[in-house]
C-alpha positions as CSV (number, residue, x, y, z in Angstrom):
1,M,74.9,-39.9,-38.5
2,P,78.6,-37.4,-37.6
3,R,81.6,-38.9,-36.8
4,V,83.8,-38.5,-33.8
5,N,87.4,-38.9,-33.7
6,G,86.9,-41.1,-36.9
7,R,83.8,-43.0,-35.0
8,R,80.6,-42.5,-35.0
9,S,78.3,-42.0,-32.2
10,I,74.8,-42.0,-31.6
11,F,75.0,-39.3,-29.2
12,S,75.9,-36.9,-31.5
13,F,73.1,-37.7,-34.1
14,P,71.2,-34.5,-32.9
15,A,74.3,-32.2,-34.1
16,G,73.8,-33.5,-37.5
17,R,73.1,-30.4,-40.2
18,R,69.6,-32.1,-41.2
19,A,69.0,-34.2,-38.1
20,K,68.7,-30.8,-35.7
21,W,65.9,-29.6,-37.6
22,V,63.9,-33.0,-37.5
23,V,65.0,-33.1,-33.3
24,F,63.8,-29.5,-33.2
25,A,60.3,-30.3,-35.0
26,V,59.6,-33.1,-33.0
27,W,59.9,-30.9,-30.2
28,V,57.9,-28.5,-30.8
29,I,55.1,-30.4,-32.3
30,G,55.0,-32.3,-29.0
31,I,55.0,-29.4,-27.2
32,V,52.3,-27.6,-29.2
33,V,50.1,-30.7,-29.5
34,A,50.6,-31.8,-25.5
35,T,50.1,-28.3,-24.7
36,G,47.2,-27.4,-26.7
37,P,44.5,-29.7,-27.6
38,L,45.4,-32.5,-25.7
39,N,46.4,-30.1,-22.3
40,L,48.2,-32.7,-20.7
41,P,50.1,-30.3,-18.3
42,A,46.9,-28.9,-16.9
43,K,45.4,-32.6,-16.7
44,F,48.5,-33.7,-14.6
45,S,47.4,-31.0,-12.2
46,D,44.0,-32.1,-12.1
47,A,44.9,-36.0,-11.7
48,E,46.5,-35.0,-8.5
49,E,45.2,-36.8,-4.9
50,N,45.9,-35.3,-1.9
51,E,43.6,-37.1,0.5
52,S,46.2,-39.0,3.1
53,T,44.5,-42.4,2.2
54,S,45.7,-42.0,-1.4
55,F,48.8,-42.3,-0.9
56,L,49.5,-43.6,2.7
57,P,50.5,-47.4,3.2
58,G,46.9,-49.4,3.5
59,D,48.1,-51.2,6.6
60,A,49.3,-48.0,8.3
61,E,47.2,-47.0,11.5
62,S,46.7,-43.5,10.4
63,T,44.9,-44.9,7.2
64,K,42.9,-47.3,9.1
65,A,41.7,-44.5,11.4
66,L,40.6,-42.4,8.4
67,Q,38.7,-45.2,6.9
68,A,37.4,-46.3,10.3
69,T,36.1,-42.5,10.6
70,E,34.6,-42.3,7.4
71,E,32.6,-45.4,8.0
72,L,31.5,-44.4,11.3
73,Q,30.3,-40.9,10.0
74,G,28.7,-42.3,7.2
75,G,31.2,-40.3,5.0
76,E,34.4,-38.0,5.1
77,L,33.0,-35.2,7.9
78,A,35.2,-31.9,8.4
79,S,34.1,-30.0,11.4
80,A,34.7,-26.2,10.9
81,V,35.1,-24.9,14.4
82,I,34.2,-21.0,14.9
83,V,36.2,-19.6,18.0
84,F,34.7,-16.7,19.5
85,R,36.8,-15.3,22.5
86,R,37.3,-12.0,24.4
87,E,40.2,-11.9,27.4
88,S,38.4,-10.2,29.7
89,G,35.4,-12.3,29.4
90,L,32.5,-12.8,27.0
91,T,29.8,-10.3,27.7
92,A,26.1,-11.0,27.0
93,E,26.4,-9.0,23.8
94,D,29.0,-11.0,22.7
95,R,27.0,-14.1,23.1
96,A,23.8,-12.4,21.6
97,R,26.2,-11.6,18.5
98,I,27.3,-15.2,18.2
99,Q,23.8,-15.9,17.6
100,Q,23.4,-12.9,15.3
101,D,26.6,-14.1,13.2
102,V,25.3,-17.7,13.1
103,V,21.6,-16.7,11.5
104,A,24.0,-14.6,9.2
105,L,26.0,-17.3,8.2
106,T,22.9,-19.8,7.1
107,G,22.1,-16.9,4.3
108,E,24.2,-18.7,1.9
109,R,24.0,-22.3,1.4
110,F,26.6,-24.5,0.6
111,P,26.2,-28.4,-1.1
112,G,28.8,-29.6,1.3
113,V,27.8,-28.1,4.6
114,V,25.9,-30.5,6.4
115,A,22.5,-29.2,6.8
116,D,21.2,-30.8,9.9
117,G,24.3,-30.1,12.4
118,A,22.7,-31.9,15.4
119,T,22.6,-35.2,13.5
120,A,26.2,-35.0,12.4
121,A,27.3,-33.7,16.0
122,S,25.4,-37.0,17.4
123,G,27.4,-39.5,15.3
124,G,27.1,-38.3,11.8
125,Q,24.5,-41.1,10.7
126,G,22.9,-40.3,7.6
127,A,24.2,-36.5,7.3
128,S,24.2,-35.2,3.7
129,G,25.7,-32.0,2.3
130,G,23.3,-29.4,1.4
131,D,20.4,-31.9,2.2
132,A,17.4,-30.8,4.1
133,A,17.2,-32.0,7.9
134,S,17.0,-35.9,8.3
135,G,13.5,-35.2,9.0
136,D,11.4,-33.7,12.0
137,D,11.7,-36.8,14.5
138,A,15.4,-36.7,13.9
139,A,16.0,-33.2,14.1
140,G,14.2,-33.1,16.9
141,G,15.6,-35.8,19.2
142,A,19.0,-34.5,18.3
143,T,17.7,-31.2,19.7
144,D,15.9,-32.4,22.3
145,G,18.8,-34.7,23.3
146,G,21.2,-31.7,23.5
147,A,18.9,-29.8,25.3
148,G,18.7,-32.2,28.0
149,S,21.9,-33.6,28.4
150,A,24.4,-31.7,26.6
151,T,27.9,-31.4,27.9
152,G,30.8,-29.0,27.7
153,A,33.5,-29.5,25.3
154,G,35.1,-31.9,27.4
155,G,32.3,-34.0,27.7
156,G,32.0,-33.6,31.4
157,G,30.3,-30.0,31.6
158,P,27.3,-29.2,33.6
159,P,23.4,-29.7,32.1
160,T,22.4,-27.2,29.5
161,A,19.7,-25.9,32.1
162,D,22.9,-24.4,34.4
163,L,24.7,-23.0,31.7
164,P,24.7,-19.3,31.1
165,E,22.3,-17.6,29.0
166,G,23.3,-17.9,25.2
167,C,25.8,-21.3,25.9
168,A,24.3,-24.5,24.9
169,G,25.8,-28.3,24.3
170,P,27.6,-29.7,21.3
171,T,24.4,-31.4,19.9
172,T,22.3,-27.9,20.1
173,P,21.2,-26.4,17.0
174,V,22.1,-22.2,17.5
175,P,18.4,-20.8,17.6
176,G,17.2,-18.7,14.6
177,Q,18.6,-20.9,12.0
178,P,16.3,-22.2,9.1
179,D,14.5,-25.4,9.8
180,D,15.4,-27.1,6.7
181,Y,18.9,-25.6,7.1
182,A,20.7,-25.5,10.5
183,P,24.3,-26.6,10.5
184,F,25.4,-24.9,13.3
185,V,25.4,-26.3,16.8
186,G,26.1,-24.8,20.3
187,P,27.6,-22.4,21.3
188,I,29.9,-24.2,24.1
189,C,31.3,-21.9,26.0
190,S,34.4,-22.4,28.2
191,E,34.7,-22.8,32.1
192,D,36.3,-19.5,32.5
193,G,33.7,-17.6,30.1
194,K,36.4,-15.9,27.9
195,A,35.6,-18.2,24.6
196,A,32.7,-20.0,22.9
197,I,32.9,-22.5,20.1
198,V,30.3,-22.8,17.4
199,T,30.7,-25.9,15.0
200,A,29.7,-27.2,11.7
201,Y,30.0,-30.2,9.5
202,L,31.2,-30.5,6.2
203,K,31.1,-33.7,4.0
204,G,33.9,-33.9,1.5
205,D,33.8,-35.2,-2.0
206,G,37.1,-35.0,-3.4
207,E,36.8,-31.0,-4.5
208,S,38.8,-28.5,-3.2
209,E,35.8,-26.2,-3.4
210,T,33.4,-28.1,-1.2
211,I,35.6,-27.2,1.4
212,L,37.2,-23.7,0.6
213,D,33.9,-22.3,-0.6
214,P,32.2,-22.3,2.8
215,I,35.0,-21.3,5.2
216,E,36.5,-18.8,3.0
217,E,32.9,-17.0,2.7
218,W,32.5,-17.4,6.8
219,R,35.8,-16.1,7.2
220,D,34.9,-13.1,5.5
221,Q,31.8,-12.4,7.2
222,I,32.9,-12.8,10.8
223,S,36.7,-12.6,11.2
224,D,38.3,-9.7,13.4
225,P,35.4,-7.9,14.1
226,G,37.2,-5.6,16.4
227,G,36.2,-4.2,19.8
228,G,38.3,-6.9,21.7
229,L,36.3,-9.7,20.4
230,E,38.5,-12.4,18.3
231,V,36.6,-14.8,15.6
232,K,38.6,-17.6,14.0
233,I,37.8,-20.5,12.3
234,T,39.8,-23.5,12.9
235,G,39.2,-27.5,13.2
236,G,39.3,-30.1,10.5
237,A,37.5,-28.1,7.7
238,G,39.5,-24.8,8.7
239,Y,43.2,-26.6,8.4
240,A,41.6,-28.5,5.2
241,A,41.1,-25.0,3.6
242,D,44.4,-23.8,4.7
243,A,45.7,-26.7,3.1
244,I,44.2,-26.4,-0.4
245,K,45.0,-22.7,-0.4
246,V,48.7,-23.5,0.3
247,F,48.8,-26.6,-2.6
248,E,46.9,-24.8,-5.2
249,T,49.7,-22.1,-5.2
250,I,52.7,-24.1,-4.4
251,D,53.5,-25.1,-7.5
252,G,53.8,-21.5,-9.0
253,T,55.5,-20.1,-6.1
254,L,57.9,-23.2,-6.3
255,V,58.3,-23.0,-10.0
256,L,58.7,-19.1,-10.4
257,A,61.2,-19.3,-7.7
258,A,63.3,-21.9,-9.3
259,V,62.9,-20.1,-13.0
260,S,64.1,-16.5,-11.3
261,L,67.0,-18.2,-9.8
262,V,67.8,-20.4,-13.0
263,I,67.8,-17.1,-15.0
264,F,70.1,-14.9,-12.5
265,L,72.3,-17.9,-12.7
266,L,72.4,-18.2,-16.4
267,I,73.1,-14.3,-16.7
268,V,75.7,-14.4,-14.6
269,I,77.4,-17.5,-16.0
270,Y,77.0,-16.6,-19.3
271,R,77.3,-12.9,-19.0
272,S,74.4,-12.5,-21.8
273,P,71.1,-10.8,-21.6
274,I,69.9,-13.2,-24.2
275,F,72.1,-16.2,-24.1
276,F,70.3,-17.7,-21.2
277,L,66.9,-17.7,-23.4
278,V,68.2,-20.9,-25.1
279,P,69.0,-23.5,-22.3
280,L,65.7,-22.2,-20.5
281,T,63.3,-22.5,-23.1
282,A,64.7,-26.1,-23.7
283,V,64.3,-26.5,-19.6
284,L,60.6,-25.1,-19.8
285,F,60.0,-27.8,-22.6
286,A,61.3,-30.3,-20.5
287,E,58.9,-29.4,-17.7
288,A,56.1,-29.5,-20.1
289,L,57.0,-32.7,-21.3
290,S,57.2,-34.4,-18.1
291,R,54.2,-33.0,-16.7
292,S,52.2,-34.8,-19.9
293,L,54.1,-38.0,-19.2
294,G,52.9,-37.3,-15.6
295,Y,49.7,-37.2,-16.6
296,G,50.0,-40.7,-18.8
297,V,51.5,-42.4,-15.7
298,S,48.5,-41.6,-13.3
299,E,46.0,-42.8,-15.7
300,L,47.8,-46.0,-15.6
301,G,47.1,-46.1,-11.6
302,V,50.0,-44.0,-10.3
303,T,48.8,-42.2,-7.2
304,I,50.5,-38.4,-7.9
305,N,49.9,-35.9,-5.4
306,G,51.0,-32.2,-4.7
307,Q,54.0,-32.8,-3.2
308,S,55.5,-35.4,-5.9
309,S,54.4,-32.8,-8.4
310,S,56.3,-30.0,-7.0
311,I,59.5,-32.0,-6.2
312,M,59.3,-32.8,-10.0
313,S,59.1,-29.0,-11.2
314,V,62.0,-28.2,-9.1
315,L,63.8,-31.3,-10.1
316,V,63.2,-30.8,-13.9
317,L,64.4,-27.3,-13.7
318,G,67.2,-27.7,-11.3
319,A,68.9,-30.9,-13.0
320,G,67.9,-29.2,-16.8
321,T,69.7,-26.1,-15.9
322,D,72.9,-28.2,-15.0
323,Y,72.6,-30.3,-18.1
324,A,72.2,-27.7,-20.0
325,L,75.4,-25.9,-18.4
326,L,77.3,-29.3,-18.6
327,L,76.5,-29.3,-22.7
328,V,77.4,-25.8,-23.4
329,A,80.5,-25.7,-21.7
330,R,81.8,-28.7,-23.5
331,Y,80.2,-26.8,-26.8
332,R,82.2,-23.9,-25.9
333,E,85.1,-25.3,-25.5
334,E,85.2,-27.5,-28.8
335,L,84.4,-24.2,-30.8
336,H,88.3,-23.3,-29.9
337,R,89.1,-26.7,-31.8
338,H,86.5,-27.0,-34.4
339,P,85.6,-24.0,-36.9
340,D,82.2,-25.9,-37.7
341,K,79.9,-25.5,-35.2
342,H,77.9,-29.1,-36.0
343,V,81.4,-31.0,-35.7
344,A,81.7,-29.0,-32.5
345,M,78.5,-29.7,-31.2
346,A,79.0,-33.8,-32.2
347,T,81.7,-33.6,-30.5
348,A,80.5,-32.1,-27.1
349,L,77.5,-34.4,-27.2
350,A,79.7,-37.4,-27.6
351,S,81.6,-36.6,-24.6
352,S,79.0,-35.0,-22.4
353,A,76.0,-37.4,-22.9
354,P,77.4,-40.5,-21.4
355,A,77.7,-38.1,-17.9
356,I,74.3,-36.6,-18.3
357,L,72.8,-40.0,-18.9
358,A,74.6,-41.5,-15.8
359,S,73.7,-38.6,-13.6
360,A,70.1,-38.5,-14.8
361,G,69.8,-42.4,-13.9
362,T,71.5,-41.8,-10.7
363,V,68.6,-39.2,-9.8
364,I,66.3,-41.9,-11.1
365,A,67.2,-44.5,-9.0
366,A,67.5,-42.0,-5.7
367,L,63.7,-41.1,-6.7
368,F,62.7,-45.0,-6.9
369,C,64.2,-45.2,-3.4
370,L,61.5,-42.9,-2.0
371,T,59.1,-45.7,-2.7
372,I,60.3,-48.1,-0.1
């Protein structure tokens, strides 16, 4: 172990003439194994749980409401609300187009879409994604009930018989759908005649594709038809699809932005187009290690979501770069005093390591406060 000012320092161990290669080999082998055959960083992303009930307190009102909703619906259902709107008022052609669009949307079936929309709209009992309608009697009862007593979106609209042609109630299947796959109900027309909504229900299973695939396909088929008619998809499923797309790219966007900023700062500080690769490589190694350890922690039962994953990546890049700058600055100072680079690095480590560990400890303690 190298001596610093006549004393041995455990912090200066990595600066030894042989020890430096041992440290380097351990890092390289560890990263190669973690990112190669084990693929732990990718497993860390797969371990994320972004459902609100997975990380909110069990006694929170929102958690209880979500759990009650799932129990009442027989599962986690999300509505996909398709809004058709024309500022001057929907025309007869628009209402006919709504039916045509809905029939076209049933051309491709998705496992997460509840096949019996009328049953789902009536309460969701027994509804299941991708299955056939819940029997002729159940579907017929829901249809008849919707046709006989369906109301407007606010629950107090006129009977279906008094509605304009092409309008219906919230539990009425849109005409023209296949008998064994009729997920769309409505359309419910607004009182001013400017808008109408058609609703379908999706049953979540924890996989993002279950929600994202049908919503993206439907948006591709009917969004922005032009001619003054606007069509948008919203509701719980539409919002969830947007959130999924954002969180799928947020890690890459944040890391790219952080790395770009770090590269710029290192080039400005060191005034070298090459030297910045040394601390940057060390920081990226630390990022891979942190994600690997994060996966191990998730296997122990700790919940990880997209927010904590993004915070960790930015924190590793930011703090790692800061510590690298501190160590390199001390090393360059010691090179003016010691011609031997190993002695200079040993002295720099001995003097800067306690400050780095204290800073890291403060960050760890601050993050632990978030558990409160």
